[in-house]
C-alpha positions as CSV (number, residue, x, y, z in Angstrom):
1,M,101.4,115.7,85.7
2,A,97.7,115.8,86.8
3,Q,96.6,113.6,89.7
4,G,93.8,112.2,87.6
5,Y,92.0,112.4,84.3
6,L,88.6,113.3,82.8
7,A,87.5,111.6,79.6
8,L,84.5,113.4,78.1
9,V,82.7,111.2,75.6
10,L,80.0,112.5,73.3
11,H,77.9,109.8,71.5
12,A,76.6,111.3,68.3
13,H,74.0,109.2,66.6
14,L,70.8,109.4,64.6
15,P,69.0,106.6,62.7
16,F,69.4,106.6,58.9
17,V,66.4,108.6,57.6
18,R,66.5,109.5,53.9
19,H,63.4,109.6,51.7
20,P,64.2,110.7,48.2
21,E,60.7,109.5,47.2
22,H,59.2,112.5,49.1
23,D,60.0,116.2,48.6
24,N,59.5,116.9,52.3
25,F,59.7,114.2,55.0
26,L,59.1,115.1,58.6
27,E,61.5,112.6,60.2
28,E,64.4,114.0,58.2
29,D,64.1,117.0,60.5
30,W,65.8,114.9,63.2
31,L,69.0,115.3,61.3
32,F,68.4,119.0,60.3
33,Q,67.6,120.0,63.9
34,A,70.7,118.2,65.2
35,I,72.9,119.9,62.7
36,T,71.6,123.3,63.6
37,E,71.3,122.9,67.3
38,T,74.1,120.4,68.2
39,Y,76.7,119.6,65.6
40,I,77.4,123.2,64.3
41,P,77.4,124.6,67.9
42,L,79.9,122.0,68.9
43,I,82.1,122.7,65.8
44,Q,82.0,126.4,66.8
45,V,83.1,125.6,70.3
46,F,86.0,123.5,68.9
47,E,86.9,126.2,66.4
48,G,87.0,128.8,69.2
49,M,89.3,126.7,71.2
50,E,91.7,126.3,68.3
51,R,91.5,130.0,67.5
52,D,92.5,130.9,71.0
53,G,95.3,128.3,71.2
54,I,93.6,126.4,74.0
55,P,94.4,122.7,74.2
56,F,91.5,120.3,74.5
57,K,90.8,116.6,74.1
58,L,87.5,114.8,73.8
59,T,86.2,111.5,72.6
60,M,83.3,111.5,70.2
61,S,81.5,108.7,68.4
62,L,80.2,109.4,65.0
63,T,78.0,106.5,64.1
64,P,78.0,105.1,60.6
65,P,74.4,106.2,59.9
66,L,75.2,109.7,61.0
67,L,78.4,109.8,58.9
68,S,76.4,108.5,55.9
69,M,73.7,111.2,56.3
70,L,76.2,114.0,56.9
71,G,78.0,113.0,53.7
72,D,74.9,112.5,51.6
73,D,74.4,115.0,48.7
74,L,70.6,114.9,48.8
75,L,70.4,115.4,52.6
76,Q,73.0,118.2,52.4
77,K,70.8,120.0,49.8
78,R,67.7,119.5,51.9
79,Y,69.5,120.7,55.0
80,L,70.4,124.0,53.2
81,R,66.7,124.3,52.2
82,F,65.8,123.8,55.9
83,L,68.3,126.4,57.0
84,D,67.1,128.9,54.5
85,R,63.5,128.4,55.6
86,S,64.6,128.9,59.2
87,L,66.3,132.2,58.2
88,E,63.2,133.3,56.4
89,L,61.2,132.6,59.6
90,A,63.8,134.5,61.7
91,E,63.3,137.6,59.4
92,K,59.6,137.4,59.9
93,E,60.0,137.0,63.6
94,I,62.1,140.1,63.8
95,I,59.2,142.0,62.2
96,R,56.5,140.3,64.4
97,T,58.3,140.9,67.7
98,R,59.4,144.5,66.9
99,T,57.0,145.8,69.6
100,K,57.9,143.1,72.1
101,P,61.0,144.1,74.1
102,D,61.4,140.6,75.6
103,D,61.1,138.7,72.3
104,L,62.8,141.0,69.8
105,P,66.4,140.4,71.1
106,L,65.8,136.7,70.9
107,A,64.5,136.8,67.3
108,Q,67.6,138.8,66.4
109,M,69.8,136.3,68.2
110,Y,68.2,133.4,66.3
111,H,68.7,135.3,63.0
112,R,72.4,135.9,63.8
113,K,73.0,132.3,64.9
114,L,71.3,130.9,61.8
115,S,73.3,133.2,59.5
116,E,76.6,132.1,61.2
117,A,75.5,128.4,60.8
118,R,74.9,129.0,57.1
119,V,78.4,130.5,56.6
120,L,80.0,127.6,58.5
121,F,78.0,124.9,56.5
122,V,78.3,126.5,53.1
123,D,81.5,128.5,53.0
124,R,83.8,126.8,55.5
125,Y,82.9,123.1,55.0
126,Q,81.2,123.0,51.6
127,H,78.1,121.3,53.0
128,N,80.0,118.4,54.5
129,L,80.4,118.6,58.3
130,V,82.4,115.3,58.4
131,R,85.3,117.5,57.2
132,A,85.1,119.6,60.3
133,F,85.2,116.7,62.7
134,R,88.0,115.0,60.7
135,N,90.0,118.3,60.9
136,F,89.7,118.2,64.7
137,M,90.7,114.6,64.8
138,E,93.8,115.1,62.7
139,A,94.8,118.1,64.9
140,G,94.7,115.8,67.9
141,H,91.7,117.3,69.7
142,L,89.1,114.6,68.9
143,E,89.4,110.9,69.2
144,I,86.6,109.7,67.0
145,I,85.3,106.2,67.6
146,T,82.7,104.1,65.8
147,C,79.5,102.3,66.8
148,G,77.4,99.4,65.4
149,A,76.8,99.7,61.6
150,T,73.2,100.7,62.2
151,H,73.2,100.9,66.0
152,G,72.0,97.3,66.3
153,Y,71.3,96.1,69.8
154,L,74.1,93.4,69.9
155,P,73.1,91.2,72.8
156,L,69.7,90.6,71.2
157,M,71.3,89.6,67.9
158,N,73.6,86.9,69.4
159,L,71.5,84.0,68.1
160,T,73.4,84.7,64.8
161,P,77.0,85.6,65.7
162,N,77.7,86.5,62.1
163,A,75.1,89.2,62.4
164,V,76.9,90.8,65.4
165,R,80.2,90.4,63.5
166,A,78.7,92.2,60.4
167,Q,77.5,95.1,62.5
168,I,81.0,95.7,63.8
169,Q,83.0,95.0,60.6
170,V,80.8,97.2,58.4
171,A,81.0,99.9,61.0
172,V,84.8,99.8,61.1
173,E,85.0,99.9,57.3
174,T,82.6,102.8,57.0
175,H,84.5,104.8,59.7
176,E,87.8,104.3,57.7
177,R,86.1,105.4,54.4
178,F,84.9,108.6,55.9
179,L,87.7,109.5,58.3
180,G,90.7,107.9,56.7
181,V,91.8,105.8,59.7
182,R,90.5,102.7,61.4
183,P,88.9,103.5,64.8
184,S,90.6,102.4,68.0
185,G,87.5,102.2,70.0
186,I,83.7,101.6,69.8
187,W,80.6,102.9,71.5
188,L,78.6,99.7,71.7
189,P,75.0,100.6,70.7
190,E,73.2,101.6,73.9
191,C,76.3,100.4,75.8
192,A,74.7,97.0,75.5
193,Y,77.0,94.1,76.2
194,E,77.0,90.4,77.1
195,P,80.2,88.3,77.4
196,G,81.5,87.2,74.1
197,I,81.0,90.4,72.1
198,E,84.6,91.4,72.8
199,T,85.7,88.5,70.4
200,H,84.2,90.4,67.5
201,L,85.7,93.6,68.6
202,A,89.2,92.1,68.8
203,E,88.7,90.6,65.3
204,A,88.0,94.1,64.0
205,G,91.1,95.6,65.6
206,L,89.2,97.6,68.2
207,R,91.1,98.3,71.5
208,Y,88.4,99.4,73.9
209,F,84.7,100.0,74.5
210,F,82.5,101.6,77.2
211,L,79.9,100.2,79.6
212,D,77.6,101.6,82.2
213,T,78.7,101.6,85.8
214,H,77.3,98.2,86.7
215,G,79.0,96.6,83.7
216,L,82.3,97.0,85.5
217,S,81.0,97.0,89.1
218,Y,79.6,93.4,88.6
219,A,82.5,92.2,86.5
220,Q,84.1,88.9,87.5
221,P,86.3,89.3,89.4
222,R,85.2,92.7,90.7
223,P,87.7,95.4,89.8
224,Q,89.5,96.9,92.9
225,Y,89.0,100.4,91.7
226,G,85.6,100.1,90.2
227,V,85.1,102.3,87.1
228,H,88.0,104.6,87.8
229,T,90.5,102.4,85.9
230,P,89.7,100.3,82.8
231,I,89.7,96.6,83.0
232,L,90.9,94.2,80.3
233,C,88.7,91.4,79.0
234,P,90.6,88.1,78.9
235,N,91.3,88.7,75.2
236,G,92.9,92.0,76.0
237,V,90.2,94.4,74.8
238,A,89.8,97.2,77.4
239,V,86.6,98.4,79.0
240,F,85.9,101.8,80.4
241,G,83.0,102.3,82.8
242,R,80.7,105.3,83.2
243,D,81.3,107.4,86.3
244,A,77.9,107.8,88.1
245,E,78.6,111.0,89.9
246,S,79.6,113.1,86.9
247,S,76.7,111.6,84.9
248,R,74.2,112.5,87.5
249,Q,75.2,116.1,87.6
250,V,74.4,116.5,83.9
251,W,71.8,113.8,83.1
252,S,69.6,113.8,86.2
253,S,66.2,115.4,85.6
254,K,66.1,116.5,89.3
255,E,69.8,117.2,90.1
256,G,71.2,117.9,86.6
257,Y,72.2,121.3,85.3
258,P,69.9,121.3,82.3
259,G,66.9,121.6,84.5
260,D,67.9,125.0,86.0
261,F,65.1,127.5,85.8
262,D,67.2,130.1,84.0
263,Y,67.9,127.8,81.0
264,R,65.7,127.9,77.9
265,D,62.6,125.8,77.9
266,F,62.7,123.1,75.2
267,Y,59.0,122.5,74.9
268,R,57.7,126.1,74.4
269,D,58.1,126.6,70.7
270,I,56.3,129.0,68.3
271,G,55.5,126.0,66.1
272,Y,52.8,125.2,68.7
273,D,52.2,128.7,70.2
274,L,51.6,130.9,67.2
275,D,48.6,131.3,64.8
276,H,48.4,128.3,62.4
277,D,48.2,130.5,59.3
278,Y,51.3,132.4,60.3
279,I,53.4,129.4,61.1
280,R,52.1,127.0,58.4
281,P,54.9,127.5,55.9
282,Y,57.4,126.3,58.5
283,I,55.8,123.3,60.0
284,A,55.0,119.9,58.4
285,A,53.7,119.8,54.8
286,T,50.6,118.1,56.1
287,G,49.9,121.1,58.4
288,E,50.9,119.2,61.5
289,R,52.6,121.4,64.0
290,K,56.2,120.8,64.9
291,M,59.2,122.3,66.6
292,T,60.8,125.3,64.7
293,G,63.7,126.0,67.1
294,F,62.3,129.5,67.9
295,K,61.7,129.5,71.7
296,Y,61.2,132.6,73.9
297,H,60.8,131.2,77.4
298,R,63.0,129.9,80.2
299,I,62.1,126.8,82.2
300,T,60.9,129.0,85.1
301,G,59.7,126.1,87.2
302,A,57.0,123.4,87.3
303,T,54.4,125.7,85.9
304,D,52.7,126.5,82.6
305,Q,53.4,130.2,83.2
306,K,56.8,130.6,81.6
307,E,59.0,133.7,82.1
308,P,60.9,135.3,79.2
309,Y,64.2,133.7,78.3
310,Q,67.3,135.8,79.2
311,P,70.4,134.6,77.3
312,Q,72.9,136.4,79.5
313,D,71.5,135.0,82.7
314,A,71.5,131.5,81.1
315,R,75.1,132.0,79.9
316,S,76.2,133.1,83.4
317,K,74.5,130.0,84.8
318,A,76.3,127.8,82.3
319,S,79.6,129.3,83.4
320,A,78.8,128.7,87.1
321,H,77.8,125.1,86.4
322,A,81.0,124.5,84.5
323,G,82.9,125.7,87.5
324,D,80.9,123.5,89.8
325,F,81.4,120.5,87.6
326,L,85.2,121.0,87.6
327,F,85.3,121.6,91.3
328,N,83.5,118.3,91.9
329,R,85.8,116.4,89.6
330,Q,88.9,117.9,91.3
331,R,87.5,116.9,94.7
332,Q,86.6,113.4,93.4
333,V,90.1,112.9,91.8
334,D,91.8,114.1,95.0
335,Q,90.0,111.5,97.0
336,L,90.5,108.7,94.5
337,A,94.2,109.3,93.8
338,S,95.0,108.9,97.5
339,A,93.7,105.4,97.5
340,M,94.9,104.2,94.1
341,D,98.2,103.0,92.7
342,R,97.7,104.8,89.4
343,P,95.9,108.1,88.3
344,P,92.2,107.6,88.3
345,I,90.1,108.2,85.1
346,I,86.6,109.7,85.3
347,V,84.7,108.7,82.2
348,A,81.8,111.1,81.6
349,P,79.7,109.9,78.5
350,Y,76.7,111.8,77.2
351,D,74.5,111.8,74.1
352,A,75.9,114.6,71.9
353,E,72.4,115.8,71.1
354,L,72.0,116.8,74.8
355,F,74.3,119.7,74.0
356,G,72.4,122.3,72.2
357,H,69.3,120.4,71.1
358,W,67.8,119.3,74.4
359,W,70.0,121.6,76.6
360,Y,70.4,124.8,74.6
361,E,73.2,126.1,76.8
362,G,75.1,122.8,76.7
363,P,77.7,124.0,74.1
364,D,78.3,127.1,76.3
365,W,78.8,124.9,79.4
366,L,81.2,122.7,77.5
367,N,83.1,125.7,76.2
368,F,83.5,127.1,79.7
369,L,84.5,123.7,81.1
370,L,87.2,123.1,78.5
371,R,88.7,126.5,79.1
372,R,88.7,126.1,82.8
373,I,90.4,122.8,82.7
374,A,93.1,124.2,80.3
375,A,93.7,127.0,82.8
376,D,93.8,124.7,85.9
377,D,94.9,121.2,85.0
378,E,97.1,120.3,88.0
379,V,94.5,118.1,89.6
380,V,92.4,117.0,86.6
381,S,93.4,117.0,82.9
382,L,91.6,115.8,79.8
383,I,92.5,112.6,78.2
384,T,91.2,110.1,75.6
385,P,90.9,106.4,76.3
386,S,93.7,105.5,73.8
387,E,96.0,107.9,75.5
388,Y,95.2,106.5,79.0
389,L,95.9,103.0,77.8
390,E,99.2,104.1,76.3
391,R,100.2,105.6,79.6
392,H,98.8,102.8,81.8
393,P,98.7,99.6,79.8
394,K,98.7,97.3,82.8
395,N,95.1,96.9,84.1
396,P,93.2,94.3,85.9
397,V,91.7,91.4,83.8
398,A,88.0,90.6,84.3
399,T,84.9,89.7,82.4
400,P,82.4,92.5,82.4
401,S,78.8,91.9,83.3
402,A,75.9,91.9,80.8
403,S,74.4,95.4,80.9
404,S,73.2,98.5,79.0
405,W,72.8,102.1,79.8
406,G,69.1,101.9,79.2
407,H,66.1,101.8,81.5
408,N,66.9,99.8,84.6
409,G,70.4,99.0,83.2
410,Y,69.6,95.9,81.1
411,H,67.6,95.0,78.0
412,E,64.0,95.8,78.9
413,H,63.9,99.0,76.9
414,W,64.6,97.1,73.7
415,L,62.8,93.8,74.7
416,S,59.3,94.5,76.0
417,S,55.7,93.8,75.2
418,K,55.7,96.9,73.0
419,N,58.5,95.7,70.7
420,D,59.3,92.0,71.2
421,W,57.5,91.0,68.1
422,I,60.3,92.2,65.9
423,Y,63.0,89.7,67.1
424,R,61.6,86.5,65.6
425,H,61.6,88.3,62.2
426,L,65.1,89.8,62.7
427,H,66.5,86.4,63.7
428,K,65.0,84.7,60.7
429,A,66.4,87.3,58.4
430,A,69.8,87.2,59.9
431,G,69.9,83.4,59.5
432,R,68.8,83.7,55.9
433,M,71.5,86.4,55.2
434,V,74.2,84.0,56.5
435,E,72.7,81.3,54.3
436,L,72.8,83.5,51.2
437,A,76.4,84.6,51.9
438,Q,77.5,81.0,52.3
439,T,75.5,79.7,49.3
440,Y,76.7,82.4,46.8
441,P,80.3,83.1,47.7
442,D,81.3,84.2,44.2
443,A,78.3,86.2,43.0
444,S,78.7,89.0,40.5
445,G,76.7,91.4,38.5
446,L,73.0,91.7,39.3
447,E,73.1,88.8,41.8
448,Q,75.9,90.5,43.7
449,R,74.0,93.8,43.8
450,A,70.9,92.0,45.2
451,L,73.0,90.2,47.9
452,N,74.6,93.5,48.9
453,Q,71.2,95.2,49.1
454,A,69.9,92.3,51.2
455,A,72.7,93.0,53.6
456,R,71.8,96.7,53.7
457,E,68.1,96.0,54.4
458,L,68.9,93.6,57.2
459,L,71.3,96.1,58.8
460,L,68.7,98.9,58.6
461,A,66.0,96.7,60.1
462,Q,68.3,95.9,63.0
463,S,68.6,99.5,64.1
464,S,67.9,99.7,67.9
465,D,66.2,103.1,67.3
466,W,63.1,101.4,66.1
467,A,62.6,99.3,69.1
468,F,63.5,102.3,71.4
469,I,60.8,104.4,69.7
470,M,58.2,101.7,70.1
471,F,59.0,101.4,73.8
472,A,59.0,105.2,74.3
473,E,55.7,105.5,72.3
474,T,56.9,108.6,70.4
475,M,56.9,108.1,66.6
476,V,55.7,104.5,66.8
477,E,53.9,104.3,63.4
478,Y,57.1,105.4,61.7
479,A,59.3,103.0,63.6
480,V,57.0,100.0,62.9
481,K,56.8,101.0,59.2
482,R,60.6,101.2,58.9
483,T,61.1,97.8,60.6
484,K,58.5,96.1,58.4
485,D,59.6,97.8,55.2
486,H,63.2,96.7,55.5
487,L,62.2,93.2,56.5
488,I,59.7,92.9,53.6
489,R,62.4,94.1,51.1
490,F,64.9,91.7,52.6
491,T,62.5,88.8,52.3
492,R,61.6,89.6,48.6
493,L,65.3,89.8,47.8
494,Y,66.0,86.5,49.5
495,K,63.3,84.8,47.5
496,E,64.3,86.4,44.2
497,I,68.0,85.4,44.7
498,R,67.1,81.9,45.6
499,K,64.8,81.5,42.6
500,G,67.3,83.2,40.3
501,R,64.7,85.8,39.2
502,I,65.8,89.2,40.4
503,D,63.7,92.2,39.4
504,A,66.4,94.7,38.3
505,T,64.0,97.7,38.1
506,W,62.8,97.2,41.6
507,L,66.3,96.5,42.9
508,A,67.5,99.8,41.4
509,D,64.7,101.6,43.1
510,I,65.4,100.4,46.6
511,E,69.2,100.8,46.0
512,S,68.5,104.5,45.4
513,K,66.3,104.8,48.6
514,D,68.4,102.7,51.0
515,N,71.8,103.8,49.7
516,I,73.8,103.5,53.0
517,F,77.1,101.5,52.8
518,P,77.7,101.8,49.0
519,H,80.8,99.6,49.3
520,I,79.3,96.9,51.4
521,D,80.3,93.3,50.6
522,Y,77.7,90.8,51.6
523,R,80.4,88.2,52.3
524,V,80.9,89.8,55.6
525,Y,78.1,87.5,56.7
526,S,79.8,84.3,55.6
């Protein structure tokens, strides 16, 4: 039996972006890029482990918006179109770079990888990647957990407790519909917590959640072993804390592995580098330049003069970094175990999209790490939170501290001068949704459809992604528009329901656009 455990946790989430009213919509690329660069490469890593008979265990959150988009027929068709356009560009790139010895092998590599992705997406999983993750779950390799229904920032919704409850209940029900089982754990959106949220988790049957380091370090009473053993809330729901050291080695912009000069540079992309007429068919329909995924340079250093990317050098570096990561975890566990009365657990959570999308070599690093642990698990072995709780059910009882894993560790990323205007409207809409659910407990027909759609619009407006984007000042116009659109639709529905005059044609139109949670029951707010 190992001296201690490593729980790798990948948080896979994207906001619900689906626009059937437009043939091409730039923000849908968020999903398509993540499928190509993160989800399919992760699936390929897991398939390789299974093929080689190598045991592995990870925890992965698949949020309800992501599950809904991966399972959506329209988005599946649009992703295949995106993939085929990328393959067409790869073929043109092979021709364009035929006299460029540094670039031609990379163009050929991209063509091969895109071809493999197409076979996996179309032939092996019939356009639905949820099937792949479900297979790994059923084989015992993945513990898949849920999140808020639309990644709503729960501490800033607590003025209406039923709104927090709905985010959690709808999430659990959606998880079960896609994956066939109820989740045992939850990734609180943004790891955002304040005391009391655990009551809603217990009601939904959830056994555990995660917090950033200070959520446990400042718990009352303070846990003896910090984040290296879970704590139990007074109601019995377990809390796992992020290990700062293992996070720093991967996340840190200065110390983290992804910043190594041999790794591929994310920002140098032919969508911006090449002649506009050549690249125009593969960028935005408006002609606006965008990332294509074709990148030919390595990070090189803090300079605009980037050297050619060398995949073999980068892969060797990924292997070395995986070995360094495991060495440090073994040393860490050896020190912790000597001072603890139970095996320590090191919880290492990361955004899944770091692996492949932001850090191109991330899936290779993970592959090397999983294989090294399988070959040398006497000090550190992989574990899931559920398995740890089964082996070690007796843990200290404490109340965690309010916290998040955002900027400065609390709520300022989602509550600032750039986005604070949204909350008075969200609170008003949440109160009105509870009012509707309690006023019309037995609705049916058109009225029931309108009430269900009102619940969808509220949930979509509550997505923490919109406030995050406003704070980060990236796609601000889109985030503001999404927030306002859902709130305007909700308000119109509220007024039409209260007046008993529901516009059936308009309702059908927004049902077709905002079609997430097709089985939602508005009574979840009552």
